N, C-alpha and C positions, 0 to 999 in steps of 0.2 A: 630460423631462430635457434640458437644454441640451448641445449638442455641445462637445467640447474642441477648439478651433480653433488652428491655427498659421498665421500670415500667411506666404504664400509669396513675395509680391512685389506691386509696384504700378508702373504707368507714369504715375501721377498726379503732377503737380508739387507739389501741395499736400497729398498724403498721404491724400486722402479716397477716391476711387474713380476708375477701376476698380481692384479689388484681388482677388487670388486667395488663398483659404484652403484648408487641408487639414484634414479631420476626423482627429484623431489616433487614433481608435479604428477607423474603417472605411476610411480612405484616400480617401474621397470628396473631390472638389474642389468648393468653393463659390465663387461669384462675387458680389462686391459691385459694383453698377454702376447705371446709369440704365436705366429701362425703355425698350424700343423704341417707336417711333412706332405709333400705332393701326393705320395702314395695314400695317405689318409684322406686327403681332399678328393682323390679320384673315387673313393668309395661312397661319397655323399649321394643320397637319393634325391633326384630332381632339384639340384641347386639352381637358384636364380642367378642371373648374370651378376657378377661381382661378389657373390657369397663365398665365404671361406670358412675355416674352422680355427678356433683359438684353443690352445692347450690349457686346461684348467686343472690344477692339482686338487685332488679330492679334499685335502686338508683345508684349502681355501674356502671351499663351499661349506664344509661341515662347521667351520669356525665362524664364518662371516655372512653366509647367505641368509636372507630374511626367512623366518620360520613360518610365515603366513602365506 
């Protein structure tokens, strides 16, 4: 079942990504963005199958991430 999402904000000039969303049922925060470079991904500690990294600008988090 798909999550019910609410857009929290974006620092993208053209409205695509990066963007933060909140799951209206769980309060979890989701990030839309570009995948990190493979060199960054190779540094992950104990990644599960299918996991990756998304690059998130600090400004996006400080402006739009929930404070709770």
